[in-house]
C-alpha positions as CSV (number, residue, x, y, z in Angstrom):
1,M,0.0,0.0,0.0
2,S,1.3,3.4,-1.0
3,T,1.9,5.9,1.8
4,T,3.5,9.3,2.2
5,T,7.1,8.8,3.4
6,T,10.6,9.9,2.6
7,A,13.2,8.2,0.5
8,G,15.4,7.5,3.5
9,H,12.5,5.8,5.4
10,L,11.6,3.8,2.2
11,I,15.1,2.5,1.9
12,V,14.8,1.0,5.4
13,A,11.3,-0.4,4.7
14,Q,12.6,-2.2,1.6
15,L,15.6,-3.6,3.5
16,E,13.1,-4.9,6.1
17,R,11.0,-6.5,3.4
18,A,14.1,-8.2,1.9
19,G,14.8,-9.8,5.3
20,I,17.9,-7.8,6.2
21,Q,18.5,-8.2,9.9
22,R,21.5,-5.9,10.5
23,V,23.2,-2.9,9.0
24,Y,26.8,-2.0,10.0
25,G,28.1,1.6,9.9
26,V,29.6,4.7,11.2
27,P,26.9,7.5,11.3
28,G,27.2,10.6,9.1
29,E,25.2,13.8,8.6
30,S,24.8,12.9,4.9
31,F,22.3,10.1,5.6
32,L,20.5,11.2,8.7
33,D,17.1,10.4,7.2
34,V,18.1,6.7,6.8
35,L,19.3,6.7,10.4
36,D,16.0,8.1,11.4
37,G,14.2,5.4,9.5
38,L,16.2,2.8,11.4
39,H,14.9,4.2,14.7
40,G,12.5,1.6,15.9
41,S,13.1,-0.6,12.9
42,S,13.3,-4.4,13.1
43,I,16.8,-4.0,11.6
44,E,19.6,-3.7,14.2
45,T,21.9,-0.8,13.6
46,V,25.4,-2.1,14.5
47,V,27.5,1.0,15.2
48,T,31.1,0.3,14.4
49,R,34.3,2.2,15.3
50,H,35.7,2.5,11.7
51,E,34.2,2.3,8.3
52,G,36.6,-0.4,7.3
53,G,35.3,-2.5,10.2
54,A,31.8,-1.8,9.1
55,G,32.6,-2.9,5.5
56,F,34.3,-6.1,6.7
57,M,31.4,-6.9,8.9
58,A,29.0,-6.5,6.0
59,L,31.2,-8.6,3.8
60,T,31.3,-11.4,6.4
61,E,27.5,-11.4,6.7
62,G,27.3,-11.7,2.9
63,R,29.9,-14.6,3.1
64,L,28.1,-16.6,5.8
65,T,24.4,-16.0,5.1
66,E,22.0,-16.1,2.2
67,L,21.6,-12.3,1.9
68,P,24.1,-9.5,1.1
69,G,25.7,-7.8,4.1
70,V,24.8,-4.1,4.4
71,A,27.1,-1.2,5.4
72,M,26.4,2.5,5.6
73,V,29.0,5.2,5.6
74,T,29.2,8.9,4.9
75,R,30.7,10.8,2.0
76,G,34.4,11.4,1.2
77,P,36.5,10.1,4.1
78,G,33.9,7.6,5.2
79,A,33.7,6.2,1.7
80,A,37.5,6.0,1.4
81,N,37.7,4.1,4.7
82,A,35.1,1.6,3.4
83,F,36.8,1.0,0.1
84,I,38.9,-1.9,1.4
85,A,35.8,-4.0,1.9
86,I,34.5,-3.3,-1.6
87,H,37.8,-4.4,-3.1
88,T,37.7,-7.5,-1.0
89,A,34.1,-8.3,-1.9
90,H,34.9,-7.8,-5.6
91,Q,37.9,-10.1,-5.7
92,D,36.3,-12.6,-3.3
93,A,33.0,-12.6,-5.2
94,T,31.0,-11.9,-2.1
95,P,27.6,-10.1,-2.0
96,M,27.4,-6.9,-0.1
97,I,25.8,-3.5,-0.4
98,L,27.4,-0.2,0.6
99,F,25.2,2.8,1.1
100,V,27.2,6.1,0.9
101,G,25.8,9.4,1.9
102,L,26.5,12.2,-0.6
103,I,26.5,16.0,-0.8
104,P,23.2,17.7,-1.9
105,V,22.6,17.6,-5.7
106,A,22.9,21.3,-6.1
107,D,26.4,21.3,-4.6
108,R,27.9,18.8,-7.2
109,G,30.9,19.9,-9.2
110,R,31.8,22.8,-6.9
111,E,34.4,20.9,-4.8
112,S,32.1,21.2,-1.9
113,F,32.8,19.8,1.5
114,Q,33.7,16.0,1.3
115,E,32.7,15.9,-2.4
116,F,34.0,13.0,-4.5
117,D,33.1,11.1,-7.6
118,I,31.4,7.9,-6.5
119,N,31.5,6.3,-10.0
120,A,35.2,7.1,-10.4
121,W,36.1,5.7,-7.0
122,F,34.0,2.5,-7.1
123,G,33.2,2.0,-10.8
124,S,36.1,-0.5,-11.5
125,T,35.6,-2.5,-8.3
126,A,31.8,-2.9,-7.7
127,K,29.3,-4.8,-9.8
128,K,27.2,-1.7,-10.0
129,V,27.3,1.9,-8.7
130,V,24.1,3.9,-8.7
131,T,23.1,7.3,-7.2
132,L,19.6,7.8,-5.9
133,D,18.6,10.9,-7.8
134,D,14.9,10.0,-7.9
135,A,13.4,9.7,-4.4
136,A,10.4,7.7,-5.7
137,S,12.8,5.0,-7.0
138,A,14.3,4.2,-3.5
139,A,12.6,0.9,-3.0
140,R,13.3,-0.3,-6.6
141,V,17.0,0.7,-6.3
142,V,17.5,-1.2,-3.1
143,D,15.8,-4.3,-4.5
144,D,17.9,-4.1,-7.6
145,A,21.0,-3.8,-5.5
146,I,20.2,-7.0,-3.6
147,F,19.4,-8.8,-6.8
148,T,22.6,-7.7,-8.5
149,A,24.8,-8.5,-5.5
150,L,23.5,-12.1,-5.4
151,S,23.1,-12.9,-9.1
152,G,25.6,-14.6,-11.3
153,R,29.1,-14.0,-9.9
154,P,28.2,-12.3,-6.6
155,G,29.8,-9.0,-5.6
156,P,29.4,-5.6,-4.1
157,V,26.9,-2.9,-5.1
158,V,27.4,0.7,-4.1
159,I,24.4,3.1,-3.7
160,G,25.0,6.9,-3.4
161,L,22.5,8.8,-1.3
162,P,22.3,12.6,-1.8
163,E,21.3,14.0,1.5
164,D,18.6,16.3,0.1
165,V,17.0,13.5,-2.0
166,L,16.6,11.4,1.1
167,V,14.2,13.8,2.8
168,H,11.9,14.3,-0.2
169,A,8.3,13.4,0.7
170,I,7.0,10.8,-1.7
171,E,4.0,8.7,-2.4
172,S,5.6,5.3,-2.8
173,A,5.7,1.8,-1.4
174,T,8.1,-1.1,-1.1
175,V,8.4,-3.6,-4.0
176,E,8.2,-7.4,-4.0
177,P,11.8,-8.7,-3.7
178,R,12.9,-10.4,-6.9
179,T,13.9,-14.0,-6.6
180,V,17.5,-14.8,-7.5
181,A,17.8,-17.7,-9.8
182,R,19.8,-20.8,-8.8
183,P,20.3,-22.3,-12.3
184,A,20.6,-26.0,-12.5
185,P,22.8,-27.7,-15.0
186,A,21.2,-28.7,-18.3
187,A,20.9,-32.4,-19.0
188,A,23.2,-32.1,-22.0
189,D,25.8,-30.3,-19.9
190,L,25.7,-33.1,-17.3
191,A,26.0,-35.7,-20.0
192,G,29.0,-34.0,-21.5
193,L,30.7,-33.9,-18.1
194,E,29.9,-37.5,-17.4
195,K,31.6,-38.5,-20.7
196,R,34.7,-36.5,-19.7
197,L,34.7,-38.2,-16.3
198,A,34.4,-41.6,-17.8
199,A,37.4,-40.9,-20.0
200,S,39.5,-39.6,-17.1
201,R,42.0,-41.5,-15.0
202,K,43.0,-38.7,-12.7
203,P,40.0,-36.4,-12.3
204,L,40.2,-33.6,-9.7
205,I,37.4,-31.4,-8.4
206,V,38.3,-27.9,-7.1
207,V,35.6,-26.1,-5.1
208,G,35.2,-22.5,-4.1
209,G,33.1,-19.4,-4.2
210,E,29.9,-18.6,-2.5
211,G,26.5,-20.3,-2.3
212,W,27.4,-23.6,-0.5
213,D,25.1,-24.9,2.2
214,Q,25.4,-28.1,4.2
215,A,23.2,-30.1,1.9
216,S,25.2,-29.2,-1.3
217,S,28.5,-29.6,0.5
218,D,27.6,-33.1,1.7
219,A,26.1,-34.0,-1.7
220,L,29.3,-33.1,-3.6
221,A,31.6,-34.7,-1.1
222,G,29.5,-37.8,-1.0
223,W,29.5,-38.2,-4.8
224,A,33.3,-37.6,-4.9
225,A,34.0,-40.2,-2.2
226,R,31.8,-42.8,-3.9
227,H,33.5,-42.3,-7.2
228,G,37.1,-41.9,-6.0
229,V,37.6,-38.3,-7.1
230,P,39.7,-36.0,-4.8
231,V,38.3,-32.6,-3.9
232,L,40.6,-29.6,-3.3
233,A,39.5,-26.2,-2.0
234,D,40.4,-22.9,-3.6
235,F,42.3,-20.4,-1.5
236,R,40.3,-19.5,1.6
237,A,37.3,-21.4,0.5
238,Y,38.1,-24.2,2.9
239,D,34.6,-24.6,4.2
240,A,33.0,-25.5,0.8
241,V,33.0,-29.3,1.6
242,P,33.4,-31.1,4.9
243,H,36.9,-32.0,5.9
244,N,35.8,-35.3,7.5
245,S,34.8,-36.6,4.0
246,D,37.1,-39.2,2.6
247,A,37.1,-37.1,-0.6
248,Y,38.6,-33.9,0.8
249,A,42.3,-33.6,0.1
250,G,43.2,-30.2,1.2
251,Y,43.6,-26.8,-0.5
252,L,45.4,-24.9,-3.3
253,G,47.0,-21.5,-3.3
254,Y,49.3,-19.9,-0.8
255,A,50.9,-22.5,1.6
256,R,49.4,-25.4,-0.2
257,S,51.2,-28.8,0.2
258,D,53.7,-29.8,-2.4
259,A,51.6,-32.9,-2.9
260,N,48.6,-30.9,-4.0
261,A,50.7,-28.8,-6.3
262,R,51.9,-32.0,-8.0
263,R,48.4,-33.4,-8.1
264,L,47.1,-30.3,-9.9
265,D,49.8,-30.8,-12.5
266,E,49.1,-34.6,-12.8
267,A,45.3,-34.3,-13.2
268,D,43.9,-35.1,-16.7
269,L,40.5,-33.5,-15.9
270,L,39.9,-30.5,-13.7
271,V,36.4,-29.6,-12.7
272,F,36.1,-26.2,-11.0
273,V,32.9,-25.8,-9.1
274,G,32.1,-22.2,-8.0
275,C,35.6,-21.0,-8.8
276,V,37.9,-20.6,-11.7
277,R,41.6,-21.3,-12.4
278,A,42.9,-18.0,-11.3
279,D,46.2,-16.5,-10.1
280,V,46.6,-17.8,-6.5
281,L,45.1,-21.2,-7.1
282,S,47.5,-21.9,-10.0
283,D,50.6,-20.7,-8.3
284,G,50.7,-17.6,-10.5
285,Y,49.2,-19.0,-13.7
286,K,51.8,-21.9,-13.8
287,R,50.0,-25.0,-12.7
288,G,47.2,-27.2,-13.9
289,L,47.2,-25.6,-17.3
290,D,47.1,-28.7,-19.6
291,A,44.3,-30.8,-18.3
292,V,40.8,-31.0,-19.8
293,T,39.0,-28.2,-18.0
294,V,35.3,-27.9,-17.0
295,V,34.1,-24.8,-15.0
296,V,30.8,-24.9,-13.2
297,H,29.9,-21.3,-12.4
298,P,26.9,-19.1,-12.8
299,G,29.0,-16.1,-14.0
300,A,28.7,-15.7,-17.8
301,D,32.1,-14.1,-18.3
302,L,34.1,-16.4,-15.9
303,L,36.0,-13.4,-14.6
304,G,39.5,-14.3,-13.6
305,H,39.7,-17.7,-15.4
306,F,43.0,-18.3,-17.1
307,G,43.9,-20.9,-19.7
308,R,42.1,-23.9,-21.2
309,L,38.4,-24.2,-21.0
310,D,36.7,-27.2,-22.6
311,Q,33.2,-26.8,-21.0
312,H,31.4,-24.1,-19.1
313,I,28.3,-25.3,-17.1
314,P,26.4,-22.2,-16.1
315,A,24.9,-23.5,-12.8
316,H,24.7,-22.5,-9.2
317,V,27.0,-24.6,-7.0
318,A,24.1,-26.0,-4.8
319,S,22.0,-26.9,-7.8
320,F,25.0,-28.6,-9.6
321,A,26.0,-30.6,-6.5
322,T,22.4,-31.9,-6.1
323,A,22.2,-32.8,-9.8
324,L,25.6,-34.5,-9.8
325,A,24.8,-36.5,-6.7
326,A,21.6,-37.8,-8.3
327,A,23.4,-38.8,-11.5
328,D,24.8,-42.3,-12.0
329,S,28.2,-41.2,-13.4
330,A,30.7,-43.7,-14.8
331,V,34.1,-42.8,-13.3
332,D,37.1,-45.1,-13.1
333,P,40.0,-43.2,-11.6
334,A,43.5,-44.7,-11.3
335,A,44.1,-47.0,-8.4
336,G,45.0,-45.1,-5.3
337,W,44.3,-41.7,-6.8
338,L,41.9,-40.7,-4.0
339,A,43.4,-42.8,-1.2
340,G,46.8,-41.2,-1.8
341,A,45.4,-37.7,-1.9
342,R,43.5,-38.2,1.4
343,A,46.6,-39.7,3.1
344,D,48.7,-36.8,2.0
345,Y,46.0,-34.4,3.5
346,E,45.9,-36.2,6.8
347,K,49.6,-36.0,7.1
348,F,49.9,-32.4,6.1
349,S,47.1,-31.2,8.4
350,T,48.5,-32.8,11.5
351,A,51.1,-30.9,13.4
352,Q,54.6,-32.4,12.9
353,P,57.0,-33.4,15.6
354,D,60.0,-31.1,16.1
355,S,62.2,-31.6,13.1
356,G,65.1,-29.3,14.0
357,N,63.3,-26.0,13.6
358,G,61.8,-26.1,17.1
359,V,60.4,-23.2,19.0
360,D,62.4,-21.2,21.6
361,S,60.9,-22.0,25.1
362,K,60.2,-18.2,25.5
363,Y,57.6,-18.5,22.8
364,V,54.4,-20.4,22.1
365,D,54.5,-23.2,19.5
366,L,51.6,-22.6,17.2
367,D,51.7,-26.1,15.8
368,V,51.0,-27.4,19.3
369,V,48.3,-24.7,19.9
370,M,46.5,-25.7,16.7
371,E,46.4,-29.4,17.7
372,I,44.9,-28.4,21.1
373,L,42.5,-26.1,19.5
374,K,41.2,-28.8,17.2
375,Q,40.2,-30.8,20.3
376,E,38.7,-27.9,22.2
377,M,36.7,-26.1,19.5
378,D,33.1,-26.9,18.6
379,D,32.7,-28.8,15.3
380,D,30.5,-26.0,13.8
381,A,32.7,-23.2,15.0
382,V,33.1,-20.2,12.7
383,I,36.8,-19.4,12.0
384,T,37.9,-15.9,11.0
385,Y,41.3,-14.4,10.1
386,G,42.8,-11.6,8.1
387,A,46.0,-11.7,6.1
388,G,49.5,-12.6,7.2
389,N,51.7,-15.5,8.2
390,H,49.6,-16.2,11.2
391,S,46.8,-17.4,8.9
392,L,49.0,-20.3,7.7
393,W,48.4,-22.3,10.9
394,P,44.6,-22.3,10.9
395,A,44.4,-22.9,7.2
396,R,46.6,-25.9,7.5
397,Y,45.5,-27.5,10.7
398,L,41.9,-26.5,11.6
399,R,39.0,-28.6,10.2
400,H,35.8,-27.2,8.6
401,N,33.0,-29.8,8.7
402,T,30.1,-27.3,8.6
403,A,29.2,-25.0,5.7
404,N,29.6,-21.3,6.2
405,S,32.3,-21.7,8.8
406,L,35.1,-19.5,7.4
407,A,35.4,-15.8,6.9
408,A,38.8,-14.7,5.5
409,P,39.9,-12.4,2.7
410,R,40.7,-14.1,-0.5
411,N,42.3,-10.8,-1.8
412,G,44.8,-10.8,1.1
413,A,43.3,-7.8,3.0
414,M,44.7,-7.2,6.5
415,G,42.4,-6.2,9.3
416,M,39.4,-8.4,8.5
417,G,39.7,-11.0,11.2
418,I,38.2,-9.1,14.2
419,P,35.4,-7.4,12.4
420,A,34.5,-10.7,10.8
421,A,34.4,-12.3,14.2
422,V,32.0,-9.6,15.4
423,A,29.7,-10.1,12.5
424,A,29.8,-13.9,12.6
425,S,28.9,-13.8,16.3
426,L,25.9,-11.6,15.6
427,A,24.8,-13.7,12.6
428,Y,25.2,-17.0,14.4
429,P,24.8,-16.2,18.2
430,G,24.5,-19.9,18.9
431,R,27.9,-20.9,17.3
432,Q,31.3,-20.5,18.7
433,V,33.5,-18.0,16.8
434,I,37.3,-18.1,16.8
435,S,39.6,-15.5,15.3
436,I,43.3,-16.1,14.7
437,A,44.9,-12.7,14.4
438,G,48.4,-11.5,13.7
439,D,49.6,-8.6,15.8
440,G,49.7,-6.4,12.7
441,C,46.3,-7.6,11.5
442,F,44.7,-7.2,14.9
443,M,45.9,-3.6,15.3
444,M,44.2,-2.5,12.1
445,N,40.6,-3.2,13.4
446,G,41.0,-4.5,16.9
447,Q,39.0,-1.5,18.1
448,E,35.9,-3.4,16.9
449,M,36.0,-5.3,20.2
450,A,34.1,-2.2,21.4
451,T,31.4,-3.0,18.8
452,A,31.1,-6.6,20.1
453,M,30.8,-5.3,23.7
454,G,28.1,-2.9,22.6
455,H,26.0,-5.3,20.6
456,G,26.4,-8.6,22.5
457,G,28.8,-10.3,20.2
458,K,31.4,-12.7,21.6
459,F,34.4,-14.5,20.2
460,I,37.8,-15.8,21.2
461,A,40.7,-14.2,19.4
462,L,44.1,-15.7,19.4
463,V,46.5,-12.8,18.9
464,V,49.9,-14.1,17.5
465,D,52.5,-11.5,18.6
466,N,55.9,-11.7,16.9
467,G,56.5,-7.9,16.7
468,I,57.0,-7.9,12.9
469,F,55.1,-7.9,9.7
470,A,56.2,-11.5,9.1
471,T,55.0,-12.0,5.6
472,I,56.9,-8.9,4.3
473,R,60.0,-9.7,6.5
474,E,60.1,-13.2,4.9
475,H,60.1,-11.6,1.4
476,Q,62.9,-9.2,2.5
477,E,65.0,-12.1,3.8
478,G,64.7,-13.7,0.4
479,H,65.4,-10.6,-1.8
480,Y,67.4,-8.4,0.6
481,P,69.0,-10.7,3.2
482,G,70.3,-9.0,6.3
483,R,68.5,-5.7,5.5
484,P,65.1,-5.7,7.3
485,S,63.3,-2.4,6.7
486,G,60.0,-1.0,7.7
487,T,58.7,-4.3,9.2
488,H,59.2,-3.9,12.9
489,M,56.2,-3.2,15.2
490,T,55.9,-2.0,18.8
491,N,52.9,-3.8,20.4
492,P,50.7,-3.3,23.4
493,D,49.8,-5.8,26.0
494,F,47.0,-7.4,24.0
495,A,45.4,-9.1,27.0
496,A,45.3,-5.9,29.0
497,L,43.8,-4.1,25.9
498,A,41.0,-6.7,25.7
499,R,40.2,-6.1,29.4
500,S,40.2,-2.4,28.9
501,Y,37.2,-2.9,26.5
502,G,35.5,-5.0,29.1
503,G,36.4,-8.3,27.5
504,Y,38.4,-11.2,28.7
505,G,42.2,-11.1,28.2
506,E,44.9,-13.6,29.1
507,R,48.6,-14.0,28.1
508,V,49.6,-17.6,27.3
509,E,53.3,-18.2,27.9
510,K,53.4,-22.0,27.0
511,A,51.6,-24.0,24.4
512,E,50.7,-26.7,26.8
513,D,48.8,-24.1,28.9
514,F,46.6,-23.1,25.9
515,G,43.8,-25.6,26.4
516,A,43.0,-24.4,29.9
517,A,43.3,-20.7,28.9
518,F,40.9,-21.3,26.0
519,R,38.3,-22.9,28.3
520,R,38.6,-19.9,30.6
521,A,38.0,-17.6,27.7
522,V,34.9,-19.6,26.6
523,D,33.5,-19.7,30.1
524,S,33.9,-15.9,30.4
525,G,31.0,-15.4,28.0
526,L,32.8,-12.2,26.7
527,P,34.8,-11.2,23.7
528,A,38.2,-12.6,24.6
529,V,41.8,-12.3,23.6
530,L,44.5,-14.9,24.2
531,H,47.8,-13.2,23.7
532,L,50.3,-15.7,22.2
533,P,54.0,-14.5,22.0
534,Q,55.6,-16.1,18.9
535,D,59.2,-16.4,18.0
536,P,59.8,-13.7,15.3
537,A,62.1,-16.1,13.5
538,T,59.2,-18.5,12.9
539,R,57.6,-18.0,9.5
540,S,55.3,-21.0,9.0
541,P,54.2,-24.3,10.4
542,K,56.9,-27.0,10.8
543,T,58.0,-28.7,7.6
544,A,56.2,-31.8,6.5
545,S,57.6,-34.3,4.1
546,N,54.9,-33.5,1.5
């Protein structure tokens, strides 16, 4: 029913109708009418401490739920701070919507206070950038943004909100949300794939992207296990299929095992489901280039795909997994192809005994910590982390047996881990949330602990403190040995910092003490930090033979 309202209030009403439960943001005078519409709304307004944190929280909600996450920031500086999340959502193919307050229409082109060109800034990074110049179109624009963010290859949509347009009184109503298609594979496409599978001796499935749920994850893994086909995960898409499946064989990309690098080269059929053969997955466009290649992906242009392409199946991952599981495929892999892959994974994902590169007793051994954490954490726990060497340990050792249990930046953005943990704890209040944070990564958005305290979020953050930007220091040691530059950090007492926010904080001096400290953090019922001092000479998990 049409009523008299304002564009700002209509935006909120349309978000409500779409089922959006939270918006994340830093308030600004440029979108006051939207904030007023949120007063008394069913949508929770999560007030963050930095626009980058708000963007990462929205991205996380888009990663872990069925709807895009929503962030709201002001013009100019606010938009600049949120840009990191848009770049991450774009490269990660994650649905999110960023509302940006803008200057009044009449002030455009005059270098007015905080003016910027929203299309120039975001046009190369978002799926769509639109400015709401017609107040009566507010509901339609919001619905279109949600539809665009979720359709095909998911991604971010940016909506500019001129502050004067928001307050226009209009006779308008919300619109019926459009249904996003989940295209299933055509019978002919499945038949073509089955012929390729039947002709293959070393088939390999690589999974990634968004849209997985427990049913589709289990369906694909079950099919692969029955037919002897190993399943590898794309970089930081480790929760696409359950790790307790006999078909799961680990991951590709940074810090992958040497065994999986060889396996990628040896495969005679590569089936990419939800992802493409891109830069990181292929070790910089070097591996897995010669095999027969099938890509299952709803995106028409297969953005980022490199090299051979024999078949494109335009299907949603869940629809494809269900259809494949129902098919009676003829597959006859080489003897031991799957068993060997699974055995390599089990060995690689189990902490190695000390092999001569042990840890100084003054520091915590993260290999040991990860093995303890595997025993202590809930099976459906959500894991978050940002970018840096600290992320190598959870990627290698922690197990994901539940869909939507990982939020980490595939584009390598630092600072995501803590905002992601806040959002995950709000989206899934009944699930345990664990964040593994490097000292550099934590300090970029660690202030969002205040957001967790203010909105009832809780998580346990393991802060790995080695006093350096370890990833860059490692590169320096390779290219400029003996000349460290610009990679040292001076850190606070992270446990005390957590307590200053009202959370739980504890310093763990020895790895064997971690289990008890973790249980104390869980029992506190608060956002918690366990401060883990790490040897600055340690760069990665202990070496395994594969």
